[in-house]
C-alpha positions as a printed Julia matrix, in Angstrom:
395×3 Matrix{Float64}:
 38.13  -47.93  -196.43
 36.81  -46.53  -193.72
 39.12  -45.63  -190.24
 38.95  -44.6   -186.78
 39.82  -41.53  -184.64
 40.52  -42.28  -180.96
 40.4   -40.22  -178.44
 41.8   -40.33  -174.94
 39.4   -41.15  -171.88
 41.71  -41.1   -169.27
 40.85  -36.61  -169.74
 37.46  -36.72  -170.11
 35.32  -36.82  -166.81
 31.39  -37.34  -166.65
 29.35  -35.04  -164.39
 29.7   -35.89  -160.97
 28.21  -39.01  -159.41
 26.29  -39.44  -157.11
 28.02  -41.53  -153.68
 24.05  -43.68  -153.73
 24.46  -46.11  -156.0
 20.98  -46.66  -157.87
 18.43  -49.61  -158.05
 17.68  -50.19  -161.54
 14.46  -52.58  -161.98
 13.86  -53.32  -165.69
 10.02  -54.44  -166.51
  9.93  -56.11  -168.99
  8.73  -54.56  -172.38
  7.04  -58.03  -173.83
  4.59  -60.24  -171.88
  6.56  -64.08  -170.97
  2.85  -65.17  -170.89
  1.38  -65.91  -174.06
 -1.89  -68.13  -174.99
 -1.97  -70.38  -177.91
 -4.66  -70.53  -180.45
 -7.05  -73.49  -180.63
 -4.33  -74.37  -184.13
 -1.31  -74.38  -182.51
 -3.29  -76.57  -179.32
 -4.69  -79.1   -181.71
 -0.84  -79.59  -183.36
  0.76  -80.04  -179.66
 -2.55  -82.42  -179.15
 -1.17  -84.65  -182.84
  2.14  -84.84  -181.78
  1.55  -86.44  -178.36
 -1.01  -88.69  -179.61
  2.02  -89.92  -182.23
  4.86  -91.4   -179.24
  3.96  -94.34  -179.07
  6.2   -95.4   -175.75
  3.23  -95.16  -173.1
  5.0   -93.1   -170.75
  6.06  -90.3   -173.27
  2.73  -88.64  -174.18
  2.1   -86.11  -171.97
  6.32  -84.57  -171.47
  5.89  -84.71  -175.43
  2.63  -82.84  -175.66
  3.53  -80.22  -173.13
  7.0   -80.06  -175.08
  5.21  -79.22  -178.36
  3.4   -77.25  -176.3
  6.03  -74.92  -175.19
  8.1   -74.89  -178.53
  4.55  -73.07  -180.11
  4.26  -70.63  -176.82
  8.26  -69.7   -177.16
  7.07  -69.38  -181.07
  4.5   -67.3   -180.8
  6.81  -65.36  -177.93
  9.69  -64.76  -180.52
  7.49  -63.61  -183.09
  5.51  -61.05  -180.53
  8.39  -58.56  -180.58
  9.83  -55.57  -183.71
 12.7   -58.26  -185.19
 10.4   -61.28  -185.32
 12.49  -63.5   -184.46
 11.73  -66.8   -186.3
 12.07  -70.73  -184.56
 12.88  -73.54  -186.55
 11.8   -76.79  -185.71
 10.43  -80.07  -187.56
  6.62  -79.47  -187.36
  6.13  -82.85  -188.88
  8.05  -84.75  -185.38
  7.17  -84.88  -182.24
  9.29  -82.86  -180.46
 12.32  -84.43  -178.3
 13.43  -83.76  -175.18
 17.55  -82.64  -176.54
 18.21  -79.77  -178.89
 14.46  -79.24  -180.86
 15.11  -75.51  -181.1
 16.77  -73.37  -183.59
 16.76  -69.47  -183.96
 19.66  -68.58  -186.42
 22.51  -70.26  -185.53
 21.42  -71.4   -181.89
 20.96  -74.39  -180.65
 17.56  -74.75  -178.27
 17.06  -77.21  -175.86
 13.22  -76.49  -174.15
 12.23  -77.48  -171.26
  8.47  -77.51  -170.28
  7.14  -77.91  -167.47
  3.54  -78.86  -166.42
  4.32  -77.93  -162.61
  7.05  -76.11  -160.81
  6.77  -77.98  -157.59
 10.63  -79.61  -158.43
 13.19  -78.15  -157.39
 15.3   -79.89  -160.76
 14.65  -80.84  -164.06
 15.91  -83.28  -166.71
 18.36  -82.48  -169.33
 19.78  -85.13  -172.05
 23.6   -85.47  -171.26
 23.98  -85.74  -175.17
 22.75  -81.49  -175.19
 25.55  -80.81  -172.68
 28.46  -83.59  -174.3
 28.09  -83.78  -177.75
 30.8   -81.05  -179.61
 28.61  -81.26  -182.64
 24.7   -80.38  -181.51
 24.55  -79.45  -178.03
 22.34  -77.08  -176.83
 23.61  -72.73  -176.24
 20.54  -72.3   -174.34
 18.1   -74.28  -172.1
 14.87  -72.66  -172.09
 11.95  -73.17  -168.35
  8.72  -73.2   -169.4
  5.6   -73.48  -167.48
  2.53  -75.16  -169.55
 -0.95  -74.0   -168.2
 -2.55  -76.58  -170.32
 -6.36  -76.07  -169.07
 -5.97  -72.21  -169.64
 -4.21  -73.39  -173.27
 -1.12  -71.03  -171.85
  3.24  -70.8   -171.76
  5.2   -68.88  -170.19
  9.36  -68.09  -170.25
 10.38  -68.07  -167.29
 13.96  -68.67  -167.49
 17.22  -69.45  -169.47
 20.07  -71.32  -168.41
 23.84  -71.0   -171.16
 25.73  -73.67  -171.9
 29.0   -72.17  -170.55
 27.13  -71.13  -167.31
 26.62  -74.85  -166.77
 30.28  -76.47  -167.74
 31.88  -73.8   -164.95
 29.3   -75.13  -162.49
 29.64  -78.44  -163.32
 31.53  -80.15  -160.86
 30.42  -77.33  -158.0
 26.86  -78.77  -158.41
 28.07  -82.0   -158.55
 26.1   -82.82  -161.92
 26.45  -86.58  -163.4
 24.96  -88.71  -165.73
 21.65  -90.74  -164.4
 20.98  -93.89  -165.45
 18.6   -92.99  -168.04
 21.14  -90.17  -169.9
 19.8   -86.93  -168.47
 21.77  -84.66  -165.84
 19.75  -83.68  -163.21
 20.09  -79.75  -163.28
 18.21  -77.56  -160.19
 15.64  -74.62  -161.15
 17.77  -72.18  -159.05
 20.43  -72.22  -162.28
 18.53  -70.94  -164.53
 19.3   -67.93  -164.01
 18.75  -66.03  -167.4
 15.85  -63.79  -167.33
 13.13  -63.49  -170.63
 15.2   -60.35  -171.65
 18.62  -61.33  -171.61
 16.83  -64.47  -173.45
 16.29  -62.68  -176.45
 19.27  -59.94  -176.01
 21.64  -62.36  -176.61
 19.35  -64.23  -179.98
 19.25  -60.57  -180.97
 22.87  -59.64  -180.11
 24.66  -62.45  -179.08
 27.01  -64.67  -181.38
 26.62  -68.16  -180.08
 29.91  -68.67  -179.83
 29.89  -66.5   -176.88
 28.67  -68.55  -174.76
 28.63  -72.43  -176.04
 31.62  -72.84  -173.75
 34.49  -74.71  -175.08
 34.27  -77.76  -176.82
 37.85  -79.39  -175.36
 38.32  -77.96  -172.33
 37.42  -79.43  -168.96
 34.78  -78.44  -167.65
 35.4   -77.69  -164.46
 38.77  -75.06  -166.37
 35.63  -73.4   -168.85
 34.38  -70.02  -167.26
 33.21  -66.91  -169.84
 35.04  -66.31  -172.83
 37.89  -64.67  -173.03
 38.11  -63.62  -176.43
 36.2   -61.86  -179.01
 33.99  -63.76  -181.68
 34.16  -61.91  -185.32
 30.83  -60.09  -185.68
 27.8   -62.54  -186.89
 26.63  -61.27  -190.21
 23.49  -62.27  -190.99
 22.11  -60.49  -187.85
 19.83  -57.43  -189.22
 21.45  -53.89  -188.84
 20.59  -50.75  -187.08
 20.33  -48.03  -190.2
 21.03  -45.11  -188.88
 20.38  -43.39  -191.8
 17.02  -43.19  -190.44
 18.41  -40.87  -187.77
 18.39  -37.92  -190.17
 15.01  -38.28  -191.16
 13.91  -38.35  -187.1
 13.17  -41.82  -187.29
 14.34  -45.3   -185.99
 14.23  -48.21  -187.36
 12.43  -51.51  -185.62
 15.72  -53.36  -185.19
 16.71  -50.09  -182.8
 13.71  -49.94  -181.6
 13.58  -53.57  -180.42
 17.08  -52.4   -178.58
 15.74  -49.85  -176.54
 17.37  -47.01  -178.49
 16.41  -43.93  -177.29
 16.15  -40.87  -180.64
 17.27  -37.57  -179.51
 16.67  -34.56  -181.14
 19.0   -32.39  -183.05
 21.66  -30.72  -180.92
 21.46  -27.68  -182.99
 17.89  -27.65  -180.9
 18.98  -29.13  -177.47
 20.35  -26.22  -175.84
 16.42  -25.15  -175.3
 15.75  -28.33  -173.31
 15.88  -26.98  -169.56
 14.69  -30.21  -167.95
 17.11  -31.51  -165.07
 19.77  -33.82  -165.92
 17.85  -34.86  -169.73
 20.05  -37.91  -171.53
 20.74  -34.75  -174.32
 22.06  -32.45  -171.44
 24.81  -35.27  -170.83
 26.03  -35.52  -174.09
 26.53  -32.09  -174.51
 28.19  -31.99  -170.73
 30.39  -34.77  -172.4
 30.71  -32.32  -175.6
 31.77  -29.31  -174.08
 34.85  -31.51  -171.94
 35.85  -32.7   -175.49
 35.86  -29.0   -177.4
 39.49  -29.06  -175.81
 41.06  -31.98  -177.97
 39.3   -30.41  -181.0
 36.53  -32.69  -181.39
 33.65  -30.9   -183.27
 30.07  -32.05  -184.29
 28.45  -30.59  -186.74
 24.63  -29.66  -185.78
 23.46  -31.5   -188.57
 24.14  -34.87  -186.56
 21.36  -36.89  -185.41
 22.04  -39.58  -182.43
 20.37  -41.56  -179.98
 21.44  -43.82  -176.72
 19.99  -46.82  -175.27
 20.83  -47.88  -171.59
 22.21  -51.28  -170.94
 20.0   -52.2   -167.11
 18.51  -55.29  -169.33
 21.66  -56.67  -169.09
 22.43  -55.99  -165.62
 24.94  -53.18  -166.34
 23.82  -49.86  -165.56
 26.02  -48.14  -168.6
 24.68  -45.79  -171.66
 25.6   -46.01  -175.12
 25.3   -43.0   -177.34
 25.76  -43.03  -180.95
 25.87  -39.69  -183.18
 25.79  -39.92  -187.16
 26.33  -37.55  -189.65
 27.08  -36.91  -193.48
 30.46  -36.03  -195.25
 29.66  -34.6   -198.23
 32.96  -33.4   -200.07
 34.23  -36.47  -200.25
 33.63  -38.7   -203.26
 32.29  -41.06  -203.02
 30.52  -39.16  -200.21
 31.45  -40.82  -196.26
 29.43  -41.0   -193.12
 30.63  -40.93  -189.47
 29.31  -42.86  -186.78
 30.67  -41.72  -183.09
 30.17  -44.38  -179.99
 30.36  -42.86  -175.97
 30.25  -45.81  -173.74
 29.78  -44.08  -170.17
 28.08  -44.59  -167.11
 24.62  -43.98  -166.15
 23.37  -41.75  -163.59
 24.79  -42.21  -160.29
 26.96  -45.4   -161.05
 30.53  -45.81  -162.57
 31.84  -47.71  -165.76
 34.4   -50.6   -163.69
 38.16  -49.85  -165.45
 39.1   -52.95  -167.31
 36.02  -52.21  -169.18
 36.74  -51.9   -172.9
 34.77  -50.24  -175.96
 35.47  -52.08  -179.63
 34.38  -51.06  -182.92
 34.68  -53.2   -185.9
 34.31  -52.76  -189.85
 33.67  -56.24  -191.84
 38.25  -57.03  -191.94
 39.57  -55.09  -189.13
 39.43  -53.7   -185.53
 39.27  -50.18  -186.05
 38.98  -48.84  -182.03
 39.82  -50.61  -179.18
 39.74  -48.32  -175.96
 39.37  -49.8   -172.15
 38.9   -47.56  -169.01
 42.41  -47.01  -166.91
 41.97  -47.73  -162.94
 40.79  -43.9   -161.52
 38.4   -43.31  -163.87
 35.25  -45.0   -163.47
 33.47  -41.67  -163.89
 34.75  -41.26  -167.13
 33.85  -42.3   -170.89
 34.73  -44.72  -173.46
 34.31  -43.01  -176.85
 35.8   -43.63  -180.17
 34.97  -42.71  -184.32
 34.75  -44.25  -187.42
 34.32  -43.23  -190.65
 33.49  -44.71  -194.44
 31.66  -44.81  -197.22
 27.68  -45.2   -197.31
 28.4   -49.26  -198.2
 30.68  -49.63  -194.99
 29.05  -50.94  -191.65
 30.28  -51.01  -188.3
 30.37  -53.43  -185.49
 30.14  -52.22  -181.57
 31.18  -54.64  -178.87
 31.61  -53.8   -175.19
 33.6   -56.56  -172.97
 33.0   -56.53  -169.67
 36.75  -57.03  -167.01
 35.44  -60.33  -166.42
 35.26  -61.18  -169.91
 31.44  -61.1   -170.69
 30.58  -59.91  -174.3
 28.16  -57.53  -176.01
 27.79  -57.02  -179.38
 24.95  -55.07  -181.34
 24.1   -55.5   -184.61
 25.96  -54.12  -187.04
 24.91  -49.73  -187.74
 24.94  -49.39  -191.1
 23.84  -45.61  -193.07
 20.98  -45.65  -195.66
 19.07  -42.91  -195.24
 16.08  -44.3   -198.23
 16.26  -47.53  -196.16
């Protein structure tokens, strides 16, 4: 049975932050424009030709091109996210694709000269079949290219419904301003990889004007591929951690030899030194990795350490997490770090007011067949779940 170890974050401060804010610019790790194969273009042409309505072949062709482009884009990454759609029927304007439990409405445009797009009202209002995400794509059919431009979350659309004055048109659509598509392609990938769709779907019963960002934490999605920290002991990252921009650190036993200015390893050493008075000890065999969250617009850094405990029978492993600000930044008060196993919340730490330069941290210990899930909850209710952490040294 796993058990948590709690430490108060109030006494642990990060290094002295610079008073000047840091402007982070994220360079996408994956190109958002893809070139379709001749087979994909031929399929899109066939889908357009199957539509009998004289006004619909062209929009259907654009949607089919966009679907193949989205499929190619998703499959290009290390996680090889699978897009499911009916390859035998022309794609409709509504929910026309699925990734895991996410229902997607792909909005294809041949030209971005218009300042608004049409989406079927049913993709917003149908309690059983609404779209979790709307994805805007530009199709440049003359060069067989598709560009994934941006996304729109259903919960954010519902929150803006009255502000935007959205009313159903006579053709059963909503006209959505382009500027509402405010989710970057990088965030789309992060949502599809890490977030439970319930977190961005919005309420099915609450009035649209009352819907805001989620305030409760859903259960972790057990279908997501885990992060195998057992491979860290072999100086390896698995594909999941690599795709989520985790960086493996050298062993702490040799880290003192690294004297480059303020490396992540040195920052972690600062944290561990401040923890020594509390009795926390990290064995030299521990291995760790870190990830920066600029892709979510969050100037935070998350460290994870792992090591084995060989004396218990059966043997156990430890996951030690540290959440703190990136250099020159702060954690907002009210930020929470939550760690779960398959059944319960093991650790739940909240940053107190006045400790913006501090770190949140917690330790969980379990047998080699147990997994832990980490969640960061922001003060506004937004949450970010990582895939489960597992320990499989030979995996």
